[in-house]
N, C-alpha and C positions, 0 to 999 in steps of 0.2 A: 616069076612063073607060078609060084605057089598061090599068090594072091589072086591071080586071074582064074585059077582052077576053082577057088571058093566062090568067086563072083558069078561064074557061069551058072551053076545049079540054082543059086538064089534068083538070078535073072529069069531063068527058065520057069521057075515056080511062080514068079510074079506075072509073067506073060500068060501062063496057064490059068492063073486066077482071073486075070483080066478078060481072057477069052471065054470064060465059062458061061456068062449070061449076057453076051453082047447085045442081043436083040432087045431084051427086056430093059436094060439100063439105058440104051440109046433112045428108046421111046419116051423116057421120062426126063431126059435132059438133052434136048436136041439142038439147042441154039447156043450161040456165043452170048455170054452175059458181060456187059460192060459196066463198070462201077468206079466211082471215085471214092477211095477209102481214105478217111481223114486221119488215120493213125497208123503207126508201125504195127505189124502183126506177124505172127509166126505161122508158117504152113510148110509141110513137107520137110521139117527139120531146118528151115532157114528163116531168118528174119527179113521181112520185106518192108521198105520204108513207105510212108504215106504216098499216095499218088493214084493215077488212073490205071486200072487193070482190066484185062479180059480173062474171063474164066470159061474154059471149054471142057468138054468130056470127050477127048480124042479116041479113047478106047474104053470098053467096059472095065470098071474097077479102078479108074484113074481120073483125076481132075488135074488140068493144067492151068496154072495161073501165070499170066505174062503181063509185064508192065507195058504201058501203051507204046513206049519207045523201043521195046524189045530187049532192053539191056538186062532185065532181071526176069527170071522165070523159075518155076518150081513145079514138080509133079508130086501129087499126093495120092495115095491109095484111098479108094472111096467105096462106099456101099450105099444101097438104097435105104432111105429112112423116111418114115411117115411122120408128118407134123400134125399137131392137134388143130392147127389153123390152116386156112387156105389163104394165101397171100394174093393181094390184088395186083402186085407188081413183082417182077423178079426181085428176089431177096437173098442177101448173104447173111449168114449167121456167124457171129464170133462169140467166144466166151472170154469175159474179162475177169482175170484173177490177179489181184494185187497190182493193178496197173498194166499188166501184160495182156495182149489180145491174141487169142488163138483162133485161126480160121476153123470153122466147124462144118459149114456146108452151104449149099446153094439150092434154091427152089425157084422154079419158073412160075409165072402167074397162073392162078386157078388150078394149081396142082398140089395136092397134099403130100405126094411122094417126091422127095428131092434126093440129091446126092450129098452124103455126109462123109467127111474124112474120118479115118480112124483116129482115136485119141492118141496124141504123140506122147513120148516119154517125158518131154518137158512139161506138157500139160498135166500129166499124171503126178509128176513131182510137185508142181505148183498146187494142185488140189490137195495133196498130202500135207504140204506146208500150211495151206489155208485151214485145214481141219485141225492140225496140231497146235496152231497159235490161238485157238479158242475164239476165232473171229465170230462176230455176230452174224455174219453171212457165211454159212458153211458150204454153200454151193457156188459155182461160178455164176456170174451175172451175164445173162444173154444180151448181146448187142446186135441190133439189126441194121443193115445198110441196104437201102433201096438201090436197085440197079436197072439197067435197060437191056432189053433183048436186041440182038443183032442177028440177021439171017445167017 
């Protein structure tokens, strides 16, 4: 009982956050994006294996990633983010840190504003480890994966 009492306020806060700017966020990521991701990656606190995935924006403030067979899925909280580049195709961005891939965001074609997920605790820890080991590359390496829009 005590655990469910703690869960409800957190869930309500997440729903309130998601509902805050629904119209603006939906206008910037309105399609389902399909991609074949050739490596395992981390998103929403889970590790997903390589494979075909669909990425949607079911409500403002969230991204849903679902494997093509529907067996694996994850929700991640998201926010709008402006890119320096305009992509010609739907594009997924990952950060590679010491061989681990972290899902970072998704952009539709011809749109500088996309949906980026908040940096996870695991990625923050990987970044700290990268900085602490004196690596020649102190920042995460961006990895782009082209995707296709679906209506």
